[in-house]
C-alpha positions in Angstrom: 204.5 -73.9 59.8 206.9 -73.9 62.7 209.2 -71.4 60.9 206.2 -69.2 60.3 205.3 -69.2 64.0 209.0 -68.4 64.9 209.0 -65.4 62.4 205.6 -64.2 63.8 207.1 -64.3 67.3 210.1 -62.3 66.1 207.8 -59.9 64.4 205.8 -59.4 67.6 209.0 -58.8 69.5 210.2 -56.2 66.9 206.8 -54.4 67.2 207.2 -54.3 71.0 210.7 -52.9 70.7 209.5 -50.4 68.2 206.7 -49.3 70.5 209.1 -48.9 73.4 211.6 -47.0 71.3 208.8 -44.6 70.0 207.7 -44.0 73.6 211.3 -43.2 74.7 211.7 -41.0 71.6 208.6 -39.1 72.6 209.8 -38.6 76.1 213.3 -37.4 75.0 211.7 -35.0 72.6 209.5 -33.5 75.4 212.6 -33.1 77.6 214.4 -31.4 74.8 211.5 -29.0 74.3 211.5 -28.2 78.0 215.2 -27.4 77.9 214.8 -25.1 74.9 212.0 -23.3 76.8 214.3 -23.0 79.8 217.0 -21.5 77.7 214.4 -19.1 76.2 213.4 -17.9 79.7 217.1 -17.4 80.6 217.5 -15.0 77.6 214.2 -13.2 78.2 216.2 -10.6 80.1 218.3 -9.9 77.0 215.8 -8.8 74.4 216.8 -9.9 70.9 219.9 -11.8 72.2 220.9 -14.9 70.3 223.0 -17.6 71.9 225.4 -18.1 69.0 226.0 -14.4 68.6 226.6 -13.9 72.3 229.0 -16.8 72.3 231.0 -15.6 69.4 231.3 -12.0 70.8 232.4 -13.3 74.2 235.0 -15.7 72.9 236.4 -13.1 70.5 236.7 -10.8 73.5 238.6 -13.4 75.5 240.8 -14.4 72.6 242.4 -10.9 72.6 243.6 -11.4 76.2 244.7 -15.0 76.5 244.7 -18.4 74.8 241.5 -20.3 75.2 241.5 -23.6 77.0 239.4 -25.9 74.8 237.7 -29.1 75.8 236.3 -31.6 73.3 233.3 -33.6 74.6 232.1 -36.8 72.9 228.5 -38.0 73.6 228.4 -41.6 72.5 226.4 -44.4 74.1 226.5 -47.5 76.2 224.8 -49.7 73.7 225.5 -50.7 70.1 221.9 -50.9 68.9 221.7 -47.5 67.2 222.8 -48.3 63.6 226.0 -46.5 62.7 225.2 -43.1 64.2 227.3 -43.6 67.3 230.3 -44.9 65.3 230.1 -41.8 63.0 230.0 -39.4 65.9 233.0 -41.2 67.5 235.0 -41.2 64.2 234.3 -37.4 63.7 235.4 -36.7 67.3 238.6 -38.9 67.0 239.6 -37.2 63.7 239.3 -33.7 65.1 240.9 -34.6 68.4 244.0 -36.0 66.6 244.3 -32.8 64.6 243.8 -30.4 67.5 245.4 -32.2 70.5 242.8 -30.6 72.9 241.8 -32.1 76.2 238.8 -34.4 75.9 235.9 -35.8 77.8 234.2 -39.0 76.6 230.7 -40.0 77.6 229.6 -43.7 77.1 231.3 -47.1 77.0 231.1 -47.3 73.2 233.0 -44.1 72.8 235.5 -45.1 75.5 236.3 -48.4 73.7 236.9 -46.6 70.3 239.0 -43.8 71.8 241.2 -46.1 73.9 241.8 -48.2 70.8 243.3 -45.1 69.1 246.0 -44.5 71.8 245.4 -40.8 71.7 248.0 -38.7 73.5 245.5 -35.9 74.6 244.3 -35.8 78.2 241.0 -37.7 78.2 238.4 -38.1 81.0 235.7 -40.8 80.8 232.2 -40.8 82.2 229.3 -43.3 82.0 225.9 -41.7 81.5 222.7 -43.7 81.1 221.4 -43.7 77.5 217.8 -43.0 78.5 217.7 -41.5 82.0 220.8 -39.4 82.5 221.8 -39.1 86.1 221.8 -35.4 87.2 224.6 -36.1 89.6 226.8 -37.4 86.8 225.8 -34.4 84.6 226.9 -32.1 87.4 230.3 -33.9 87.6 230.7 -33.4 83.9 229.7 -29.7 84.2 232.3 -29.2 86.9 234.9 -30.4 84.4 233.5 -28.2 81.6 233.6 -25.2 83.9 237.4 -25.4 84.0 237.6 -24.5 80.3 237.0 -21.4 78.2 235.6 -23.1 75.2 233.7 -26.4 75.0 232.9 -28.2 71.8 230.5 -31.1 72.0 230.4 -33.9 69.4 226.9 -35.3 69.2 224.2 -36.8 67.0 221.4 -34.8 65.4 218.2 -36.1 63.9 217.3 -34.5 60.5 214.6 -36.9 59.4 213.2 -40.4 59.9 215.9 -41.8 57.6 218.8 -39.5 58.3 220.8 -38.9 61.5 224.1 -37.0 61.3 227.2 -36.6 63.4 227.8 -32.9 64.2 229.6 -30.6 66.7 228.5 -27.4 68.5 229.7 -25.2 71.3 228.4 -24.9 74.8 227.8 -21.3 75.8 230.0 -20.8 78.8 228.8 -17.4 80.0 226.7 -14.3 79.3 228.7 -11.2 78.4 228.9 -8.9 81.4 227.9 -5.9 79.3 224.4 -7.3 79.1 222.5 -6.5 82.3 219.1 -7.8 83.5 216.1 -5.6 82.7 213.7 -7.3 85.1 212.9 -5.9 88.6 212.7 -8.1 91.7 211.1 -7.6 95.1 214.5 -8.4 96.7 216.8 -7.0 94.1 220.0 -9.0 93.6 223.1 -7.4 92.2 223.6 -7.6 88.4 226.7 -9.8 89.0 224.7 -12.2 91.1 222.1 -12.5 88.4 224.6 -13.0 85.7 226.5 -15.7 87.7 223.2 -17.5 88.3 222.2 -17.3 84.6 225.7 -18.4 83.5 225.3 -21.6 85.5 221.8 -22.2 84.1 223.0 -21.6 80.5 225.9 -24.0 80.8 223.7 -26.7 82.3 220.9 -26.3 79.9 222.9 -26.0 76.7 224.9 -29.1 77.7 221.7 -31.0 78.5 220.3 -29.9 75.2 223.2 -31.6 73.4 222.7 -34.8 75.5 219.0 -35.1 74.6 219.6 -34.1 71.0 222.0 -37.0 70.8 219.4 -39.3 72.5 216.8 -38.3 69.9 219.2 -39.0 67.1 220.1 -42.4 68.6 216.5 -43.4 69.2 215.5 -42.3 65.7 218.2 -44.5 64.2 217.0 -47.4 66.4 213.4 -46.8 65.4 214.4 -47.0 61.7 216.4 -50.2 62.3 213.4 -51.8 64.0 211.1 -50.6 61.3 213.3 -52.1 58.6 213.3 -55.4 60.5 209.6 -55.3 60.9 209.1 -54.7 57.2 211.6 -57.5 56.3 209.8 -60.0 58.6 206.4 -59.1 57.3 207.7 -59.8 53.8 209.3 -63.1 55.0 206.0 -64.2 56.6 204.2 -63.5 53.3 206.8 -65.5 51.4 206.7 -68.4 53.9 203.0 -68.4 53.9 202.9 -68.5 50.1 205.4 -71.4 50.1 203.3 -73.1 52.8 200.1 -72.7 50.7 201.9 -74.1 47.6 203.3 -77.0 49.7 199.8 -77.8 51.0 198.4 -77.6 47.5 201.1 -79.9 46.1 200.6 -82.3 49.0 196.9 -82.3 48.4 197.4 -83.1 44.7 199.8 -85.9 45.6 197.3 -87.3 48.1 194.7 -87.3 45.4 197.0 -89.0 43.0 197.8 -91.7 45.6 194.1 -92.1 46.3 193.3 -92.4 42.6 196.1 -94.9 42.1 195.0 -96.9 45.2 191.4 -97.0 43.9 192.6 -98.1 40.4 194.8 -100.8 41.9 191.9 -102.0 44.1 189.6 -102.2 41.1 192.2 -104.1 39.1 192.7 -106.6 42.0 188.9 -107.1 42.2 188.7 -107.8 38.4 191.6 -110.3 38.7 189.8 -112.1 41.5 186.6 -112.4 39.4 188.5 -114.0 36.6 
């Protein structure tokens, strides 16, 4: 019975952790949705513009004039309680970094440990960003590094379903092509260049934040599935333990009955012997 109580306590703890994870996952999803809306508002001044197409055109234009400085950014984690998703992201990043030799920026202590263990010769910067509440000040420090490069590739996690999280990479849009000019009018009309500079900063910050929170959603989804599996396993264990406990009590009751019957028979035999 003590074992059953211990398993029940563990089950309650798992349910609590699952509830907390679900709440954090909901919050991260809401933030991600707000970021996507912010990006949509930025591109409202460019009817029909698509981020990927703009990025490809701009990079192709730059590539004709100079070699692009490329930065590889790894978004890992500070904890190891997300299944194997963080390890897969890091492995993907390390493999590409060894092949390319680009400069790199690593976010999270788990990624730092794995990258340092590889003794990579590339120039690598390390930053610590909270898994659940990213500090805007740290993000701005990272953005200041990102702004020094022409092309930024972010390695992050992506949630495809409850059971599947993948390691992927995507580019951060660095600027809006200058040939696209704002179509909105303002009371105090800024110059097109001022508008574009402002929007460029907004696009860089928002697209990077999008990768950060996409990774968080993938990590939390992996954790949720891990807690769910533990919950299912412990429920099954409780059922098995309870069934064993019921069988044990039944066997014990049967043995007690046998002992009582034997004691009654022995008592009667002793009484008969005394009469004789």
